Each structure stands twice: as structure tokens, then as C-alpha cells.
C-alpha positions as CSV (number, residue, x, y, z in Angstrom):
1,M,-16.3,18.8,-10.2
2,S,-13.4,17.8,-7.9
3,A,-12.8,14.1,-7.2
4,A,-14.1,12.7,-3.9
5,V,-11.6,12.8,-1.1
6,A,-10.1,9.4,-0.2
7,R,-10.8,7.9,3.3
8,I,-7.8,6.1,4.8
9,A,-8.0,3.9,7.9
10,V,-5.0,4.1,10.1
11,T,-4.7,1.5,12.9
12,A,-2.9,2.4,16.1
13,G,-1.2,-1.0,16.5
14,E,0.1,-2.2,19.8
15,P,-1.3,0.1,22.5
16,A,1.9,0.0,24.7
17,G,4.1,0.6,21.7
18,I,4.9,3.8,19.7
19,G,1.9,3.5,17.4
20,P,-0.4,5.9,19.4
21,E,2.2,8.7,19.5
22,L,3.1,8.2,15.8
23,L,-0.6,8.7,15.0
24,V,-0.6,11.9,17.0
25,R,2.4,13.2,15.1
26,L,0.8,12.1,11.8
27,A,-2.3,14.2,12.8
28,Q,-0.2,17.4,13.1
29,R,0.0,18.0,9.4
30,D,-2.6,18.4,6.6
31,H,-3.2,15.5,4.3
32,A,-5.0,15.2,1.0
33,A,-7.3,12.5,2.4
34,Q,-9.5,11.9,5.4
35,L,-7.5,9.9,8.0
36,V,-9.6,7.7,10.3
37,A,-7.6,6.5,13.3
38,I,-8.9,3.1,14.5
39,A,-7.8,3.4,18.1
40,D,-8.7,4.1,21.7
41,P,-9.4,7.9,21.7
42,E,-8.3,8.3,25.3
43,L,-5.0,6.7,24.5
44,L,-4.5,9.1,21.6
45,L,-5.2,12.0,23.9
46,Q,-2.9,10.6,26.5
47,A,-0.1,10.4,23.9
48,A,-0.9,13.9,22.7
49,D,-0.6,15.2,26.3
50,A,2.7,13.4,26.7
51,L,4.0,14.9,23.5
52,E,2.6,18.4,24.3
53,L,0.9,18.4,20.9
54,P,-2.7,19.7,20.2
55,L,-5.3,17.1,19.2
56,A,-9.0,17.4,18.7
57,I,-10.9,14.2,18.1
58,A,-14.1,13.7,16.1
59,A,-16.2,10.6,15.6
60,L,-16.3,9.0,12.2
61,D,-19.6,9.4,10.2
62,P,-19.3,6.9,7.4
63,N,-22.4,8.3,5.7
64,S,-20.9,11.7,5.3
65,P,-18.5,12.6,2.4
66,A,-14.9,12.4,3.4
67,T,-13.1,15.7,3.9
68,A,-9.3,16.2,3.8
69,H,-7.4,16.0,7.0
70,R,-6.6,19.2,8.8
71,A,-3.7,19.5,11.2
72,S,-4.3,18.8,14.9
73,R,-7.7,17.3,14.2
74,L,-8.3,13.5,13.9
75,C,-11.3,11.5,13.0
76,V,-11.5,8.3,15.2
77,Q,-13.4,5.1,15.1
78,P,-13.0,4.0,18.7
79,V,-11.7,0.6,19.8
80,L,-11.3,0.7,23.6
81,T,-8.5,-1.0,25.4
82,P,-10.1,-2.9,28.3
83,R,-7.0,-2.5,30.6
84,A,-5.0,0.6,31.4
85,V,-2.1,1.0,29.1
86,V,1.4,1.6,30.4
87,F,3.7,2.6,27.5
88,G,6.5,0.1,27.0
89,Q,4.7,-2.7,29.0
90,L,2.8,-5.4,27.1
91,D,-0.5,-6.7,28.4
92,V,-2.2,-9.7,27.0
93,G,-5.5,-8.3,28.3
94,N,-5.4,-5.7,25.5
95,A,-4.5,-8.1,22.7
96,A,-8.1,-8.6,21.6
97,S,-8.5,-4.9,21.0
98,V,-5.6,-5.0,18.5
99,I,-7.2,-7.8,16.5
100,E,-10.5,-5.8,16.7
101,M,-8.8,-2.8,15.2
102,L,-7.5,-4.8,12.3
103,G,-10.9,-6.5,11.7
104,I,-12.7,-3.1,11.6
105,A,-10.1,-1.7,9.1
106,A,-10.4,-4.8,6.9
107,D,-14.1,-4.9,7.0
108,G,-14.3,-1.2,6.1
109,A,-11.9,-1.7,3.2
110,E,-13.8,-4.8,1.9
111,H,-17.1,-2.9,1.9
112,G,-15.8,0.4,0.4
113,V,-15.9,2.5,3.6
114,F,-12.1,2.9,3.5
115,D,-10.1,3.4,0.3
116,A,-7.0,2.1,1.9
117,I,-5.5,0.9,5.2
118,V,-2.3,2.1,6.9
119,T,-1.1,0.0,9.8
120,A,1.1,1.0,12.8
121,P,3.2,-1.9,14.2
122,V,1.8,-4.7,16.3
123,Q,3.6,-7.0,18.7
124,K,3.2,-10.6,17.4
125,S,4.4,-12.2,20.6
126,V,1.7,-10.7,22.9
127,L,-1.0,-11.6,20.3
128,N,0.2,-15.2,20.2
129,D,0.5,-15.3,24.0
130,A,-3.2,-14.2,24.2
131,G,-4.2,-17.1,22.0
132,F,-4.4,-15.5,18.6
133,A,-2.7,-17.4,15.7
134,F,-1.1,-14.3,14.3
135,S,2.0,-14.3,12.1
136,G,1.8,-10.8,10.7
137,H,-0.4,-8.2,9.2
138,T,0.2,-9.5,5.7
139,E,-1.1,-13.0,6.5
140,F,-4.0,-11.5,8.5
141,F,-5.4,-9.5,5.6
142,A,-4.7,-12.3,3.1
143,N,-6.7,-14.8,5.2
144,R,-9.6,-12.3,5.5
145,V,-10.1,-12.3,1.7
146,A,-8.7,-15.8,1.0
147,C,-6.2,-14.6,-1.6
148,D,-2.5,-14.9,-2.4
149,V,-0.5,-11.9,-1.5
150,V,3.0,-10.6,-1.7
151,M,4.9,-8.5,0.8
152,M,6.9,-5.7,-0.8
153,L,8.9,-2.9,0.9
154,V,9.6,0.4,-0.8
155,A,12.4,2.9,0.0
156,G,12.5,5.6,-2.7
157,E,13.1,3.8,-6.0
158,L,14.2,0.6,-4.3
159,R,11.4,-2.1,-4.2
160,V,12.0,-5.5,-2.6
161,A,9.4,-8.2,-2.7
162,L,9.5,-11.5,-0.8
163,A,8.8,-15.0,-2.1
164,T,8.4,-16.2,1.6
165,T,7.7,-14.0,4.6
166,H,7.6,-15.1,8.2
167,L,9.0,-18.6,8.1
168,P,11.8,-20.3,10.1
169,L,14.9,-20.4,7.9
170,R,14.9,-24.2,7.8
171,A,11.4,-24.1,6.3
172,V,12.3,-21.8,3.4
173,P,13.7,-24.3,0.8
174,D,10.6,-26.4,1.0
175,A,8.5,-23.4,0.4
176,I,10.4,-22.5,-2.9
177,R,8.1,-24.4,-5.2
178,A,7.3,-23.6,-8.8
179,D,3.6,-23.1,-8.2
180,R,4.0,-20.7,-5.3
181,L,6.9,-18.8,-6.9
182,E,4.8,-18.4,-10.1
183,R,1.9,-16.9,-8.1
184,T,4.3,-14.5,-6.4
185,I,5.8,-13.3,-9.6
186,R,2.5,-12.9,-11.3
187,I,1.1,-10.8,-8.4
188,L,4.3,-8.7,-8.3
189,H,4.2,-8.1,-12.0
190,A,0.5,-7.2,-12.0
191,D,0.7,-4.8,-9.1
192,L,3.9,-3.1,-10.4
193,R,1.9,-2.5,-13.6
194,D,-1.5,-1.6,-12.0
195,K,-0.5,0.1,-8.8
196,F,2.8,1.7,-9.8
197,A,2.0,2.4,-13.4
198,L,5.0,0.5,-14.8
199,A,3.8,-0.6,-18.2
200,A,6.5,-3.3,-18.6
201,P,7.9,-4.1,-15.1
202,R,11.5,-5.3,-14.9
203,I,12.0,-7.8,-12.1
204,T,15.2,-9.2,-10.8
205,V,14.8,-12.6,-9.1
206,L,17.4,-13.7,-6.5
207,G,18.6,-17.2,-6.1
208,L,18.0,-19.0,-2.8
209,N,21.6,-20.3,-2.3
210,P,25.0,-18.6,-2.2
211,H,26.1,-17.7,-5.7
212,A,22.6,-18.6,-6.9
213,G,23.5,-22.2,-6.4
214,E,26.8,-22.2,-8.3
215,G,25.3,-24.3,-11.2
216,G,23.9,-26.8,-8.8
217,H,27.0,-27.3,-6.7
218,L,25.6,-25.2,-3.8
219,G,22.0,-26.2,-4.0
220,R,19.6,-27.3,-6.7
221,E,16.6,-25.0,-6.1
222,E,17.9,-22.7,-8.8
223,T,18.4,-25.3,-11.5
224,E,15.4,-27.4,-10.7
225,V,12.8,-24.7,-9.8
226,I,13.7,-21.1,-10.4
227,V,15.5,-21.2,-13.8
228,P,12.8,-23.3,-15.6
229,L,10.0,-21.1,-14.2
230,L,11.7,-17.9,-15.3
231,Q,12.3,-19.3,-18.7
232,R,8.6,-20.1,-19.1
233,L,7.4,-16.7,-17.8
234,R,9.9,-14.9,-20.1
235,A,8.3,-16.8,-23.0
236,E,5.1,-15.0,-22.0
237,G,6.7,-11.7,-22.3
238,M,7.7,-10.9,-18.7
239,D,11.0,-9.0,-18.2
240,L,12.7,-11.2,-15.6
241,R,16.4,-11.3,-14.7
242,G,18.0,-14.0,-12.7
243,P,18.4,-15.9,-10.6
244,L,21.1,-13.6,-9.4
245,P,23.3,-14.0,-6.4
246,A,21.9,-12.0,-3.5
247,D,25.4,-10.6,-2.6
248,T,25.8,-8.7,-5.8
249,A,22.2,-8.1,-7.0
250,F,21.9,-4.8,-5.0
251,V,24.9,-3.0,-6.4
252,P,23.9,0.1,-8.4
253,R,24.9,-1.4,-11.7
254,E,22.4,-4.2,-11.2
255,L,19.6,-2.1,-9.7
256,A,19.7,0.2,-12.7
257,H,18.1,-2.6,-14.7
258,C,15.1,-3.4,-12.5
259,D,12.0,-2.0,-11.0
260,A,11.8,-4.5,-8.2
261,V,13.9,-7.3,-6.7
262,L,12.2,-10.5,-5.6
263,A,14.1,-12.1,-2.6
264,M,13.5,-15.7,-1.6
265,Y,13.2,-15.0,2.1
266,H,12.7,-12.2,4.6
267,D,16.3,-11.6,5.7
268,Q,17.8,-12.0,2.3
269,G,16.3,-8.8,0.9
270,L,15.1,-6.6,3.7
271,P,18.4,-5.9,5.5
272,V,19.5,-4.1,2.3
273,L,16.3,-2.2,1.9
274,K,16.2,-1.1,5.6
275,H,19.8,-0.1,5.4
276,A,18.9,2.1,2.5
277,G,15.8,3.7,4.0
278,F,15.0,2.6,7.5
279,G,12.5,4.8,9.2
280,H,11.2,6.1,5.9
281,A,10.5,2.9,4.0
282,V,7.0,1.5,3.5
283,N,5.6,-2.1,3.6
284,I,2.9,-2.7,1.1
285,T,0.8,-5.8,0.6
286,L,0.3,-6.7,-3.1
287,G,-2.5,-8.8,-4.3
288,L,-5.2,-7.6,-2.0
289,P,-8.5,-6.1,-3.5
290,Y,-7.7,-2.9,-1.6
291,I,-4.6,-0.9,-0.8
292,R,-2.7,-1.6,2.4
293,T,0.6,0.0,3.5
294,S,2.5,-0.1,6.8
295,V,5.5,1.1,8.6
296,D,8.9,-0.6,8.2
297,H,9.6,-1.0,11.9
298,G,8.3,-2.6,15.0
299,T,6.6,-1.4,18.2
300,A,9.8,0.0,19.8
301,L,8.7,-0.7,23.3
302,D,11.9,0.8,24.6
303,L,11.0,4.2,23.0
304,A,7.3,4.2,23.8
305,G,6.1,7.1,25.9
306,R,9.4,8.9,25.6
307,G,8.4,11.2,22.8
308,V,11.5,10.4,20.7
309,A,10.0,7.9,18.1
310,D,10.4,8.9,14.5
311,A,7.1,9.0,12.6
312,G,8.8,9.2,9.2
313,S,7.8,5.7,8.1
314,L,4.1,6.3,9.0
315,F,4.2,9.6,7.1
316,A,5.6,7.7,4.1
317,A,3.1,4.9,4.4
318,T,0.2,7.3,4.5
319,A,1.6,9.4,1.5
320,L,2.0,6.2,-0.5
321,A,-1.5,5.0,0.3
322,I,-3.0,8.3,-0.8
323,E,-0.9,8.2,-4.0
324,L,-1.9,4.7,-4.8
325,V,-5.6,5.5,-4.3
326,A,-5.3,8.5,-6.6
327,R,-3.5,6.4,-9.2
328,R,-6.2,3.6,-9.0
329,R,-9.0,6.1,-9.5
330,A,-7.2,7.7,-12.4
331,S,-6.8,4.4,-14.1
332,M,-10.4,3.5,-13.6
333,Q,-11.5,6.7,-15.3
334,S,-9.1,6.4,-18.3
């Protein structure tokens, strides 16, 4: 008997951004899972009309078995936007609907309705202006289940995880603490093994300071925090290299020896990854009890409604979610 089809929630993100039209483009192909758009169906139809693409919408029946997605049809769990949407123009009056989308997706994943979540981009500024304390998808989902998580982006074979995420740069050194860094490395190591089927993950850890601290002359975070921790975890059997200087860690010679790079802060590692695969990279949240992937870009308000936005990253995020669900199911059966 064939395995059950996975059911994947796909949130539309900021209504005025490119999310709705990306979902319409995503719907134009067959997928080996049921895609459930969590969105305003009228907004999706409006985007489809603007793109001159066919779209038939059906309501989600969570009690029926999932069926594989067929091109130009889309299952939708409605979340209505209370105010009319003008593509490219933010409206705080629609911010609550964005939070509602994420809550529905998270609740469904927590209760087994969805096997994974894929998220289109949101606009943090308008959510904060509307009174929601929102620093990012990663933090939102982590807070829902009260667990430690790690942000990792994937572009082909290049994987870059972050020790800190959305912090002001001046706050990063204080956040590089041994206990936090240890939790991050353990989550990264476990999910590389469990989600990506790497039996003995090889992780390169970057230093915080230029030249990885230059032996303490350019900062002491390496000698006082990072090096002792790596030594202790290596003694447990983890394959950890570093701390390496960030300016040379991404050359091919170094990348040949690792399965993932752990950067100390957001803009230390992600510019390299996005240069390598922007528009086709995937953001994945490690450590959650369910699978969550996302696009590698923002809401692109300047492109919204023009029909020129590239859906490559959303296709990649969806494909990776489907792959990870299949791998998780296979490991549970073995």
C-alpha cells in the first residue's frame, strides 16, 4: 500500500507583498504533497487574474486523506484580510490576519493536521507598528512550542546556521555564551543527522572577531568561550572545526571539509549564502517538533503586483519540506 500523501501548509505572508502571487505560481505545477494555502482566497484569485494564470480554489477538509497537488488547483484554509489590499502598500489594519495565518499553520503542525509548514515572507515593521512583538518567523514558532531553535539557510550543498539571529550588532558579543552556543551546536548536529541523514555531521564553527580573535589580540570570545566549548564537544565525538576566520571559511578548500557552517551572527554568514544562491535558497528552522521551511527573501513591496517576482525560493522551500517529510517518515519506519 502506498504511503499517505503529506499535507503541507503554505502561508501567504504579507498581503501587500509578493507572497500571494508566489503562491499562485507555486500552484501552477504538480507537487508530491497536498499544498494548503493559508490565505485570503479572494486575494489569491486577484493575484491569479493579475498574472493571467488559472486557479481553482477548494476548501480544506482536514478529515479527508490528503491528495497530491495538481496544477492550477489549490486547497485553501481561508484567513480574510479585513481591509482591501493594494499591492505594494502596507496597511497595519491587515497585520492581525498575518499573525492569524501563522497561528493556524503552527496549530495545525502541532496537532498533526500539517506535516510541515512553508512560509512566504512577512513585513516585520508593519507587524510591530500594529502592536505585535514580532522579530521573525523563527522566533514566532519557537515561542509557540517553548523550545530552542536554530536558523539555517540552505543553497544546494551549502548550509549556513546562525548562533544568533535578529539582534543588533552591538548585542551579539554578549549573546555568545557557552550555554547558548552549546545548545545551538547540539540542535544543529542532531538535525543534520536526523533531518538530512548525515550520520556524522561535520560542522565548521566561525569565530566572532576578525581572524577568529587573533589569539586574543582582537577579542577574547574565541579563547574564553568558543575554543573550550568546541574542545569539550569534540571529546564527546562531534566533528567540529574552528573557530575559523569568517573571511576564509567559505573558500572551496574549507567547505570541502564540512556539511554546515555555524556563523556567530546574521550578516556574518548569510551574505555568502545568498550570493551563492539568492532566489533559490531555503530558510529552515531546526529544533522544532515539526518541519518548517521558508523563502530566503523579503516581501519585495516594490515588485508586488507587477508579475515579475521570482518564485524560485518558494518552489525550493516547498520541495525541501516535502523531501524532509519523506525522510522523517522513512526513518520512523526503519
